[in-house]
C-alpha positions, -999 to 999 in steps of 0.1 A, spaced: -283 260 238 -265 286 216 -252 277 182 -222 297 172 -221 309 135 -190 302 115 -164 329 112 -164 344 78 -131 347 58 -135 385 57 -136 387 95 -108 363 98 -86 384 76 -94 416 96 -85 399 128 -54 384 113 -43 420 105 -49 430 141 -28 400 153 0 411 130 4 443 150 9 420 181 37 400 163 17 370 151 15 365 114 -19 355 99 -26 326 76 -64 327 78 -69 316 43 -53 282 48 -79 255 46 -85 231 74 -71 196 68 -97 170 61 -107 152 92 -123 117 91 -126 105 126 -119 68 135 -151 48 138 -162 42 173 -190 17 178 -220 28 198 -233 0 219 -267 -3 237 -255 1 273 -281 18 294 -279 24 332 -308 33 355 -302 60 381 -332 67 403 -356 58 376 -338 77 348 -323 57 320 -289 70 309 -272 57 278 -235 50 279 -227 40 243 -189 41 248 -186 20 279 -163 -4 260 -136 23 259 -132 18 297 -114 -14 289 -83 5 279 -62 -26 273 -86 -43 249 -77 -47 212 -106 -25 202 -97 3 225 -60 2 216 -68 2 179 -92 32 182 -68 52 204 -39 45 180 -60 58 150 -70 89 170 -34 96 179 -23 92 143 -51 116 131 -41 142 158 -5 140 148 -12 145 112 -34 175 119 -11 191 145 21 185 125 6 201 95 2 235 112 29 260 100 53 277 124 57 248 148 95 247 146 98 284 154 73 280 182 92 251 197 125 270 196 109 300 213 94 278 240 128 262 247 144 296 250 119 308 275 119 275 294 157 274 296 162 291 330 176 278 363 152 267 390 159 260 427 138 248 456 143 266 490 170 248 510 160 230 542 184 220 570 186 185 585 213 182 611 244 196 594 231 190 559 211 214 537 189 198 510 176 215 479 168 208 442 181 225 411 173 223 373 197 239 349 168 249 326 160 221 301 168 191 323 139 166 322 140 163 360 154 184 388 185 172 406 188 168 444 218 186 460 232 185 495 256 210 511 269 220 545 263 257 538 238 271 513 263 299 506 289 274 495 294 246 470 269 217 468 272 181 455 247 160 436 229 135 459 203 121 434 201 128 396 169 113 384 178 121 348 202 92 349 174 67 358 157 66 323 168 77 288 135 96 282 132 112 316 100 95 325 113 81 359 105 110 382 115 119 418 82 124 436 90 126 473 120 134 496 121 127 533 154 133 551 162 119 586 164 145 614 202 141 616 207 144 578 224 111 574 197 92 554 173 103 527 142 83 518 131 91 483 102 79 462 103 74 424 74 70 400 75 55 365 58 69 334 38 95 353 20 70 375 9 80 410 24 48 423 56 54 442 85 31 451 106 42 482 143 38 484 169 50 510 202 67 503 231 71 526 239 109 523 276 106 530 284 78 505 257 85 480 248 48 479 214 32 483 206 8 511 188 -25 502 154 -12 514 127 -9 487 90 -3 494 63 -6 468 26 3 463 28 36 481 6 65 468 -7 99 480 16 108 508 51 115 521 73 96 545 84 108 580 114 95 600 116 86 636 139 109 655 164 81 661 167 74 624 158 37 628 131 39 602 102 59 589 64 59 585 48 58 550 14 53 533 7 23 511 -21 2 496 -25 -35 492 -9 -46 459 -34 -45 430 -43 -75 410 -19 -82 381 -26 -58 352 -50 -36 373 -25 -12 387 -35 18 366 -73 12 368 -85 -5 400 -100 15 428 -75 25 455 -91 15 488 -82 12 525 -50 32 526 -27 22 554 2 37 574 31 14 580 64 18 599 95 6 580 125 -4 601 157 -1 581 172 -34 571 140 -53 572 117 -66 545 86 -46 535 64 -76 543 74 -74 579 65 -37 583 40 -33 611 6 -17 603 2 15 624 -32 27 613 -60 22 588 -98 28 587 -119 -3 584 -153 16 584 -149 30 549 -125 22 520 -120 58 510 -101 74 539 -69 92 529 -42 91 556 -11 111 564 16 106 591 43 129 604 66 129 634 68 162 653 101 181 652 110 171 688 105 134 678 80 129 706 47 125 688 34 106 657 5 126 642 -19 109 619 -45 129 600 -73 112 582 -100 126 558 -128 109 539 -115 112 504 -106 147 494 -129 163 520 -108 190 538 -123 180 571 -102 155 590 -96 136 623 -63 137 642 -47 107 661 -17 110 682 9 85 695 34 94 722 65 77 709 83 80 743 58 54 756 61 17 750 24 8 745 22 23 710 -13 35 715 -29 60 692 -52 85 710 -79 105 692 -73 142 696 -99 152 670 -123 121 668 -148 134 643 -141 152 609 -161 184 617 -136 208 603 -100 211 590 -73 204 616 -38 208 602 -12 201 629 16 226 625 38 213 653 41 213 690 56 232 719 60 205 746 26 190 753 7 217 733 -2 212 697 -4 242 673 -31 236 647 -45 255 617 -82 251 616 -114 265 601 -134 254 632 -153 286 641 -132 305 615 -141 299 578 -109 317 567 -89 297 593 -71 305 625 -43 289 646 -53 273 679 -33 257 707 -45 224 721 -31 214 755 -28 176 753 -34 173 790 -69 187 785 -77 185 748 -115 191 751 -125 220 727 -136 241 757 -99 245 765 -87 253 730 -69 287 728 -67 310 697 -31 319 690 -35 336 655 -70 348 649 -89 347 616 -81 377 595 -93 394 563 -72 370 542 -74 333 540 -48 316 563 -35 289 538 -6 275 557 18 279 586 51 265 597 69 264 631 106 274 626 131 288 651 104 292 678 82 313 655 51 308 635 55 317 598 19 324 586 10 325 549 -23 342 540 -40 348 506 -51 384 501 -74 383 470 -55 352 458 -19 365 463 5 359 491 11 378 523 34 364 550 38 373 586 58 362 616 42 355 650 55 344 684 41 312 698 20 333 721 4 350 691 23 383 691 28 397 656 66 400 650 63 416 616 58 409 579 81 391 554 82 416 526 74 403 491 86 420 459 51 424 444 18 407 438 28 370 436 31 337 454 55 328 482 63 291 490 86 272 513 93 285 548 102 250 560 126 245 589 131 232 625 128 245 660 166 252 663 169 271 630 180 307 629 173 311 592 149 299 566 144 301 529 114 307 506 107 311 469 87 339 453 73 342 418 46 360 398 30 355 364 58 374 347 87 368 372 104 333 375 109 319 410 137 334 430 148 321 464 152 343 494 169 338 528 152 352 560 174 359 591 150 351 620 171 372 645 162 405 628 137 395 600 160 407 572 155 392 538 183 386 513 183 371 478 198 336 476 193 326 440 176 342 410 175 330 375 187 349 344 163 344 315 174 344 279 155 367 256 130 375 282 128 406 304 101 405 331 100 443 332 84 442 298 53 424 311 24 434 334 -2 416 355 -34 433 364 -59 419 389 -95 427 380 -129 416 393 -160 406 375 -195 396 386 -208 360 382 -244 352 372 -256 354 408 -236 386 415 -206 370 432 -174 390 428 -148 369 409 -111 378 408 -91 374 377 -54 380 368 -46 393 333 -10 392 321 2 408 289 31 427 274 31 463 286 25 475 251 -7 454 247 -39 474 247 -76 464 248 -79 463 211 -108 438 211 -89 412 192 -59 401 214 -52 364 212 -62 353 247 -61 321 268 -83 319 298 -73 293 324 -94 280 353 -98 252 379 -124 258 406 -123 228 429 -110 208 458 -102 239 479 -72 245 456 -63 282 450 -49 295 417 -22 321 427 2 342 406 32 320 398 55 318 368 48 294 340 70 292 309 39 282 291 22 315 299 54 335 295 60 323 260 24 332 251 25 368 264 60 372 249 46 367 214 18 391 219 -9 371 236 -29 377 268 -30 351 295 -58 353 320 -64 332 352 -98 332 368 -103 324 406 -135 304 407 -156 292 435 -147 257 445 -111 268 450 -93 278 482 -89 315 476 -114 327 502 -118 299 527 -144 273 534 -175 291 522 -159 299 488 -149 263 484 -183 248 494 -201 273 470 -185 253 441 -191 218 453 -218 191 448 -252 206 440 -235 241 437 -210 230 411 -228 250 384 -215 282 402 -180 273 390 -190 272 354 -210 304 357 -179 321 373 -157 310 344 -183 321 318 -185 355 335 -147 358 333 -147 350 296 -175 376 290 -155 402 310 -125 397 287 -147 404 257 -167 432 273 -136 450 284 -122 447 249 -92 425 257 -104 400 232 -135 385 216 -149 350 213 -131 344 180 -97 351 197 -104 334 230 -92 299 240 -103 283 272 -80 259 290 -80 236 321 -65 205 336 -80 177 357 -109 192 375 -102 222 351 -106 198 322 -141 190 335 -147 228 337 -137 232 300 -159 203 289 -190 217 307 -184 253 297 -180 246 260 -212 226 260 -232 252 279 -217 281 259 -202 269 227 -202 305 214 -179 318 241 -145 307 226 -129 296 194 -108 268 211 -111 246 241 -83 226 256 -94 200 281 -64 182 296 -67 150 318 -103 160 325 -130 142 346 -156 139 319 -180 111 330 -195 124 362 -216 93 367 -188 68 368 -157 87 380 -158 68 413 -153 34 396 -116 40 389 -84 46 408 -90 72 435 -122 85 420 -144 77 449 -124 102 470 -138 130 449 -173 125 460 -166 150 488 -164 177 461 -186 163 433 -213 144 452 -225 109 447 -248 93 421 -263 74 451 -279 106 463 -308 115 440 -303 153 443 -266 151 437 -271 127 408 -294 152 391 -267 179 395 -240 156 381 -261 145 352 -270 181 343 -234 191 336 -215 159 330 -195 166 298 -198 131 284 -236 131 289 -243 166 276 -229 164 241 -256 172 215 -257 169 178 -262 200 156 -241 223 179 -211 242 165 -186 234 192 -153 252 195 -122 236 181 -114 211 209 -82 194 219 -87 166 244 -55 155 261 -46 126 284 -18 103 293 -17 65 288 -5 60 324 -29 84 341 -39 65 372 -56 95 388 -81 106 362 -86 74 343 -79 81 305 -112 65 295 -128 98 306 -111 115 277 -116 86 253 -154 86 259 -157 123 257 -138 125 224 -158 97 209 -191 114 218 -180 149 206 -167 135 172 -200 116 167 -221 147 175 -201 171 153 -182 151 127 -180 179 101 -174 210 122 -143 224 140 -116 199 147 -121 177 177 -88 159 185 -77 134 211 -40 136 220 -26 107 241 8 112 257 27 79 260 46 70 292 28 98 309 3 101 337 -17 130 352 12 154 347 33 150 378 69 142 370 64 148 333 99 154 317 106 189 304 109 176 268 74 162 269 61 194 285 75 215 257 61 192 231 26 194 247 27 232 248 38 234 211 7 213 202 -16 234 224 -4 267 210 -3 254 174 -39 242 178 -51 275 194 -34 297 168 -49 276 140 -84 280 156 -78 317 157 -70 316 120 -33 324 124 -2 303 127 34 316 126 46 335 157 69 365 150 99 375 172 88 398 200 102 434 202 136 437 218 136 433 255 141 465 274 133 481 307 110 512 310 128 545 305 128 572 331 93 586 336 76 557 318 47 540 336 57 506 351 
């Protein structure tokens, strides 16, 4: 284990001078506020795993409602607030973030009957507003404004499901960031809610029957009183709710009794004929497929894919033929046709073959397949006939991410959004008759010109030689000076890709002279099944090695150096940061671990944690236990190590990654390094894992993150960026 030497005041002054050229004023001589961490009792809890005794001195912090835990968390939050609020320049930083954040945002419109549905945010609204219109080119009216549901914006709209004819909208609300959803139904014409209310739904959308009599939705049994944010979520069920009836009378459509950890999803095909139920064991991307012919009276579900041997994502149907995206026989995915009259795999037919890019999604709109691939982690979109004939590309402005492409069989147009690291989301319309693309909505940003920023894609080599992509975004006038203030972000898990998309957080950072880098790590979904599996279970160390290689590249290529680098990640990315700062404490000056999974031996004990064993492995397996124990952030904190300045963030209502993960990790870090760089625990109130967090709270979080990072770099007050301008004639873009 490497011990990082303290940065001398002379070096800090020199680097502050370098930062001044980038528009960030130094204050390296300011002393660190005195930090005396709240006392956390270490108890004698020891667990035995396969003959190995593992101490767990902070097990008591798992009782998040106990008086002891509440008192300790309150003291930690007071300490963090005193430290963070003492950092100079916070007011200017907050004002700058609000200016950058204050831009309009739209979702791509989708048609249901004669109604088009989309969302809009005017810039600083806490929650986006739902609009409905008869014509996307005309005026629209407000259908749901979630900002009116709570004074602090912490009641969020999580799901929307409109009936096929556009008369009724089922919508799910969550409170204080919880994953628990409560379903309501609104009459579109009148804007009034029906009496129907459905509780204890989580992890899934609703899907209407074609006749509009009701919809299918996922739910769990009600948790015991007081256990809603902690108890394990088990035996998910699919119900059908008939409008006008009580939830208690909703018939159970499907569940799995062989294991408590199956995750289910239900959707009705566009022609209304079939109910499709897909089921996976936890977060494992492999799944089964069940089908019910809704034109029959027997209500019998038939297995189409009985065993979860691969991913089978049902796109839609053409009569009695299912169109399915799968990695069966194609690790970068293909689209197959399954004739329901002879569904044996011997009769499957390839419609769209595997290509060089990863086929991430496909939709069936207007009699066409709209296919979205990732080419080195950025979007490429093509149109295919149902017979598999290539009809053409949907042109994208540049290296970025396209999303949307939703619609129905009878549609003649569709909409999608496009964004990049430096370009906010714009929404485009595609005419399916000729493939022409036209801009529908594009935001105008205040004091921010996307033309002044640039994203480069580079590749570095991981420890085992694997080629790792990374995006680097900066102002066009930024140069590899060796001292650029830099944030490196990563995730690396659950088959989820990181693609170029606009973030006000990143935009504000590069605007004031920083560099923002995003590494595409194994475990993600950038390159298909093999890439994902190479970062799971006993191979999880590859993810950390990839991230370390990305950090080393940024220094070796002179973009920055370890004293001007901050590493940042959320959720599984928070785990990444905890593991990397322990394995390489010399690699960065600051570490931001947000809502992270930190106790890898007990993650399955809470909420939906058991579902993650498909990615992380199980402590019941001796080999997987050893891998988990080797990198678990909570269990690998060591005294005498000079850890980076560390900001640990969680939400008091996080019922996905239980907040005790962050509590225990913070207590262990502060005990091991009580007199070194600051190690702070920041707990957001009335907030969960991050979904639905109001804009005001998001901005406050980013102010704290940037203040903390700049303080760790030895600088504080951001300066105004140069005047926005477009490149002159003959200048390099």
